[in-house]
N, C-alpha and C positions, 0 to 999 in steps of 0.2 A: 287702543290707539294704533298699534303697528300691525300691518299685515305681514311684515317680515322682521322678526326680532333681530336678525343679524345685521340689519341696516339701521338699528336704533341705538343711539348713544345715550348712556346715563351721564348726567352732569350733577355732581354732588357738591356740597358745601356752599350752596347759594345763600347769599344774604337776602332777607325778605324784601329789600329795596330794589333788587334787580328786576327790571321789567322784561316782558316778552320781547319788546323791540330791541333793547340793548343786547340781550342774549342772542337774538336772531342775527343782528348785525355782526356779531363776532363769529357765530357758527357758519354763516354763509361764506366766509372766507375759505372754508375747506371744500365747499361744493354745494349743490342745490339741496336745500332743506325742504323736505316734503311736508313735515308736520313738526310742530313744537308744542310741548305741553308742560306747564308748570303746575303740578298738583297743589290744591289749596285745602286747608283745614275746613271742614264743613261748619264747625261752630264759629270760629273766629274769622274765617275767610282770608287768613294769612297764608302765604306760601309755605309749603312744608320744608323747604330747604334743598330741594332737588328738582331736576327736570329731565325730560326725555326729548331727544331730537331724532326724527327719522330722516335719514338721507336717502337719496335716489338709489344708491347701490351699496353693497357690502364694502366694496373697495374704498368708496368715499368715507364711509363710517369709520373704517380702520384708519384711514389717513387722518381724519379729524381727531381721533383719539391720540395718535402719535404726534400730530401737529400741536395740539393744545395742552396736553398733559404737562403739568408743572409750570406752564408759561402764562396762564390767564389768571389774573388777580383782580377781583372787583370788591370794593369796600373792604380792603385789607384781608380778603379771604382768597386763598388759592383754590381754584375750582378743581374738582376731581373728575376725570373722564374715563369711561370704559364702555365696552360693548354691553348693551343691556342683557342681563341674565347670564353673561359669560362666567362670572365667578360661581354662580349656583351650579352650572353644569360641570364645571371643573371639580368642585368639591363633592358632588353627588353623581359619580359616573354611573351610567346605565349598564346593567348586566344582561 
């Protein structure tokens, strides 16, 4: 999906009823969304409960995480936001 992971925001704790359009309409408030992907289960075709949004720049992605974290609730679920892959690199530093 992303040509630049530092511009990609992970969105977790999504309810399966959340549509691309609803999520996009929320995310666009932080800045231009280049790509939005909600992965689906191959067998059931139901959303897997998370999404990835690629923003135009790393600064916009960082701003989106700060802006939305703890504040966005859809279908009684508070969404989780983070820069995609950031937790992996922090827990597995390269030597």
